[in-house]
N, C-alpha and C positions, 0 to 999 in steps of 0.2 A: 504493500500500500504506500509506495513512495510518491505517487502522483496525486494524492488527495489534495483538493483545494483547501486553502486556508479558511478558517472559520466554518468548516463543515460541521453541521450538527448531527447528521443522520446518514448512515451508510446502509444500503439495502443490497443484500446478496440474493441470488436466485435460488430456486428449489434444489435441495440436495447439492449444494455448490461444491462439495468435496469430491463427488463421484459422478454427478449427473443422476438422472432418475433411474436408479437401478432396482431390479426386482430381486437382487441377491442380498436381501436384508441381513441374513445371518452372517454373511461374509464381510460386509462393510460396516456393520453396526459398531457404534462406540457407546460409551456411557456419558453421563453428564459431567464426569470428571476426566473425560478423554482429551486427546490432543486438540481436537477441533474446537471444543468449547473453551479450553484453556487459551487457544489462539485468539478466539473472538474476544475473550476478556482482556487479553494483553493488548490487542489492537484498539479496543474501545478506550482503554486507559491512555494509550500512547497518542491516539488521535483526538482524545477528549470529545468523542462523539458516540452516540448510541449506534450499535450495529445489530442488524437483524438478518438472519439467514436460516436455512433449513438443512438439517443433516439427519442421518439415520441413527436412531437412538434405541438401545436395548434398555428396557426398564423392567426389572424382574424377569419374567419369562416372555414379555411382550416386546414387539418391535414397532417403532413409530416413525413416521415421516414427520419429524418434529421441527417446528419453527421456534427459534431461540432468539430472544431479544436481550441484549446486554447493554446497560447504561455505563457511562464512563466510571462511575464509582463501584462497578462490579455487581450491582443489583441486577437481577434478571427475571424474565417472565418466559413462559412457554405456552405454546399452542400446538396440540396434536391434530394433524389434518383430519377433518371430519368426513369428507367425501372421498372415498378411495376409488381409483379408476379401474373398474372391473375388466375393461377391454385389455389391459396389461396384466390382469390378475393381481393387481396391487392389493385387492381385498383379501387375497390368500397369503400374502407375504407380510402384511402389516396389520396392526390393530388400529381401529378408528378412534378418534377423540370424541368427546361428548360436550365439551365446553368451549364457548367463544372467549375471546380475550380483547379487552379494551385497555390501552395503555395511555396514561396521561403523561405527555412529554412536551416541555417548553410551551405550555398553553394550548396544545393540540390534544384532542381525544382521538386516538388512532386505533382502528380495528384491522388487524392483520389477518390474512388468510392465505391458503395455499392452493394453487393450480385448479383442480377440478371443482373446488368450492365455488368457483366463478359461475358454474352452470346452475347453481341452486339459489335463486334470488331470495327465498324466504330466510335462508341462513344469514343473509346480510341486511335484512330489513332494519332500517334505521328508526326503530320505535322511539318516539319522544325525542328524536334528534340526539341520540346517545353519543354519537361520534361525529367528527368533522372530516376525517380522512380515512378512506378505505384503501388498503394495500393488498395486492395479490402478487405473490412471487410464484414463478412457474417454470416448467419445462414444457412449453407449448409449441408443438411442431409446426413447420411452415404450411403443411397442407390444410391446417385449420386456422390459419392466421386471420381470415375474415371473421371467424367466430370470436377469436380473442379480442380483436379491435372493436367489434360490434358489442360484445357483452360488457366490456369495460365501460363503454359509453352508456349502455343501458343502466348499469349499476350506479353510475354517477347521477344520471337524470332521475331515476326512480327514488334514490335515497337523498337527493339534494346534498351530496357530499363530494368533496374532491376525491379522485381515485388515482392511485399510482399502480401501474402494472410493470413488474420487472421480470423479464424473461431471459432465458439463457441464449447463447449463440453457439454455433459450431455444429458438428455431426456426432451423434452418440454411437454406442456400440451396436445398436440395432439398425444403423443406417438412416435414422431420422435426422433431418436437417432443421436447424433453428436459426431464425433470422433476427431474434431479439424482439423488435417491436415494443420496446419499453417506452412508457409514456406517462404523462401527467395530464389529467383531464379536469377542466373547470366545469362544474355542473351548471352554474348560472348562465354562462355564455355558451354552453354546449360546444366547447371547442377544446382542442388539444393544445396545451401550453408548451409541451415538450414531447418530441417523438424521436426515437433513436433506433436505427436499424443496424444490422451487422456491418454494412459497408461504412457506416459513420465512425466506427470505433476500431477498425483494423488498421 
């Protein structure tokens, strides 16, 4: 993380950023005291910024696609992906979570979620305007990029919330390509404030 802008408050990493979206959960799993969580804590302190990302976690006998949020002071929050992608047999390799997470950070109420959660609007329903910013981190392949971009805008409009989508880039071990399409959406103006594709960052 040598190229982080000065005065950065928040760093968002994509879904299972250590390995890519792998169904080999038992092979790649770490614990909450493992090297990836220790690295996130170290970077959050060094950069004086909150860092959020997703890794494979073993917790007792269960395996989770777990989102981990770490503040600069080392305090952390977790969210276990609620909706598992059965077309990849993710539901057979991981346990699903049951609880949402809203984090208060620098005056923002932030609701982070993972990948396939995007297709379930009830899970993100902004009841009583409980949050200001909805974040999805993902490994969303190119062939469904129209769905990704459309659904992110839909979640912004229906919840009257800013939405950030952070997606991976490159090609995975299954031959699926990812072009990024990371973006920030303003619900009021129904426009994209920021959009970044793979070609912009290589």
